[in-house]
N, C-alpha and C positions, 0 to 999 in steps of 0.2 A: 456925308457922315464923317465924323472926325474920330481918328483912332486914339485911344487913351494914351497919354504920355507917360508910359511906365516902362523903363528900360528893361526890366526882367522879361516882360511880355514880348518885347521886340527881339530879345536874345533867343527865347524859346521858339519864336516864329521862324527866325532865320535858321536856326539849327534844324527844325523840321524840314524846311525847304531843301537844305543841303543834303539831308539824309534821303529824301525822296529823289532828288536828282541823281545821287550816287546809285541808288537801286535801279533807276530807270536806265542809266547808262551801262550798267554791268549786271544785267539780269541773270546771266548764266553762271555767275560765280557761286560756288557752293563751299561750305565749310568742310575742309578735309579732316576726317577723324584722325586722332593720334594713333600711330601704329606702335604697339608694344615692342620693346626692344629687348632682344636676347643678347647679352654681351658676355663673352668669355674672355677673361683677362689672363695675363701672365701669372697672376696669383692662383687662379684656378688650375693652370697647367702645373704649377709647382706643387699644389696640393695633391693632384692626381699622381704626380711622380713620387711624392712622399708616401702616399697610401700604398702604392705598388711596392716601393722599397721595404716598407714595414712588413708586408705580407710575404714577399719573396726573398727578402734579405739581400737584394741587389737592385740597383737602379734600372729602370727600363731602357731598352734600346730605343732608337728613334722610331723604328717601325711600331713597336709596342706602345710608345707614348702617343703616336698618331692615332692608333686604334682607340686608346683611352679617351683622347680629346673628342674624336668623332662620336663615340658612344655617349660621352657626356652631353654633347650638343644634341644628339638624337633624343636622349632622355629628358633633357630640359624642354625641348620643343614639344614632345609628346605630353609631358606633364602639364605644361601650360595650356595646351589645347584641351586636355581632359578637364582641367579646372574651369576653363572657359565654357565647356559644355556641362558643367556642374556634375561631372561624373564622381566627384568626391562626396556629393551630398548623399547621406544616407548609408555611407560605407562604414561599417563598424571598424574594420582594420585601420582604415585611414584616419578615422576620428581618434582612435586610441593611440595611434602613432603620433598624431599632432599634439594630443594632450600630454603624451610622455615627453615630447621634445619641450613643450611649454613648461613642464615640471622641472626638466633639467635646467632650463633657462632660469627659472625662479630660484632653484638651488644655487646656481652660480651667482645670482644677484644678491641673495641674502648672505650677509657677512656677519658672523657671530664672533664677538671679541672673546679674549681669554676669560675664563671664569674667575670671579673674585675668590680669594681664599675663604672668606667668611661664608659665602654661599656653599662652597664645597663642604665646609665643616657642617652646615646645616643639613646638607644631603647625607653626610656621614651618620648623623643622628636619625634621619628619616627613613633610611633604607637598610634595615637590618639584613635583608636578603643578600646584600652585597658585602656587608661588613662582618657577619657572624660566620664562622665556619660551621659546617653541618655536624650534628652529633654523630658519634661513631660507636659501634658495638663490637664486642668480641663474643663468640659463641661456639658451641659444639652442636653437631646435628647427627641424627641418625635417619638414613634415607630408606624409603620404601617405594617400590614400583606401584603403579596404580592398580594393577591386577591383584585383587584381594588385599591391597595394601592398607585400606582403611582399618579393617578388623585387626590386622597384625600391628599396626601402629598404635591403636588404642590399647591393645593388650600390653604391648611393650611400655607404653606411657605409664600404665598403672604399676607395672613391675619396677620401672625405673624410679618412680616417685616413692616407692616403698623401700628402695635400696636392695631389692631382691634379685637383681639381674646384672650380669656382666656385660658392660656396654659394648666391648669389642666384639662380641659374638652376635650382635643384633643388627637387623636391617640388611639392606642390599648394598652392594659396592657402588660408589659414586666417584668418578675420576677426579672431580673438583677437590675431593678430600672431606674430612670430617671436622676439622677445626678452622676457624676463621678469626683473624685478629684485626681489630681497629678498622672496620669497614663502615663506610657511610652508605646512605640510602641509595645514591646514584650507582655506586660501584656494585652493591648487592642487586640492584634492578638489572644491571647489565649481565650479571652472573645467573640469576635465578628468575628474573621477571619482576616487574614493578609491584605486583600484588604481594609477593613474598617479602620484598624489601620493606614495603609500608608496614606489614604485620610484624616483622622481626624487630624493627627499631623501637616498637612500642611494647615489646614483651617484658614481663617482670624479670628481674635479675635473680639468679641463683636457683631457679627451679625449672624442670622440664615443662615445656608447653607444646601444644599441637593437637593433632597434626596440622601443619601448615602446607598448603599446596604451592608448588612452584611449576616452572615449565618442564621440569623433569618428572615429578611425581609428588610424593608426600614426605614430609620431614617432621620429626620431632626435634625441637630446638631448646637448648639451654643457654641463655645469655649469661656470660660470665663477668662481663664488665662493660661499663657505659662511659664514654668520654663526652661530656656535655659540650654544647656550642661555646666558642670563644670569639671575642671580638678581634678581628685583624687590626694591626696598627693603621693609622690613617695614611701613612706614606705608602703602605702596601696596596691600598685600594684607591689612591688618589687618581690614577689614570682612568680607572673604571668610572669613578664619580664624575670626572670631567667629561667623559663620553655621555653619560646620562645628562649632565647640565647642558651640553651642546645639543643633544637630541631634543630636549624639552623646549629650549629657545628656538630651535629650527621649526619644530611643529607649531609653536605659537606664532611665529612670523609667517608661516605658510598659511595658517588659518586666517590671519588678518588680511593677507593678500587675496585669498579666496573670497572672503566677505566683500572686499572691495570690488572684485570681479563680478560677483553675483549682483551687487547693487548696480554696477555699470550696465549689465545686460538686462536687468529687470526680469529676473526669472519668474515665470508664471506657471502654476501647476494646477491640476485638478484637485478638488477637495479630497478625493480618495487617495491621492498620492502623497499628500503632505505628511500623514503619520509615519511614512517610511523614510523621511529626510533626516530624522534624529535632530542633532543640534542645529542643523541648517533650516529647519522648518520655519523658524521665526524670521528668516531673511527673504522669503519668497512671497509673491503674491498668489492668492488662491482664487481661481476662476469659479464663479458661481455655478 
């Protein structure tokens, strides 16, 4: 029988023979698995020293630093063994902590440049809640305690509307006073409660209204002047607008990164879960 004259066949045959001979001569040799390495460096010790110094406002002694390094080694070994045993799987606290650290990493990764002046001007036009000052009201009030206050307030309102009653003799005493000048809704809300504030800023000017309930009781209110909203100068709100610009760009960049991660891990959900995902629903696979 003649062997084919093909060099490649001869090469493969020779290689197979050498491999078989090596295995026969050293049958007991086994592949040694790689042992995970826990390495503690001088930088780790410096970091431990720095953390101690920040907390206690002094550097650690040699004995204290030794305990810090020993505790760090113990923590590292236990943490790695716990991870090897999959003790981190299904742990809500660990999952949230890892997600939080990843979010911090993403925040450090994203770098947003300074906002262009033209875009800040556009925000100035688009966000009146930052630009306009709140309207302010000036008013007088007559206060009544809640006990039998509603009937007394309504009777007093009728008399005041007809000009048949002396204002100073009416109502109950209130330490906050009877007259308030140039108050915005937030300030009134802090003084009397948000419901009272919302009502008073919308009352007509020049006549008695009420009774209006506050956190103290009932009030008859006469708005004497209204200062309408005014636009703040651009320079005054520029810093606030720049914060809004950075936040919007940051959120857009984070959303883009999140979309990439969802595509990377091919998120799959049950059909019943998909409606709860909101804007992310279109990026996940739905299991039948």
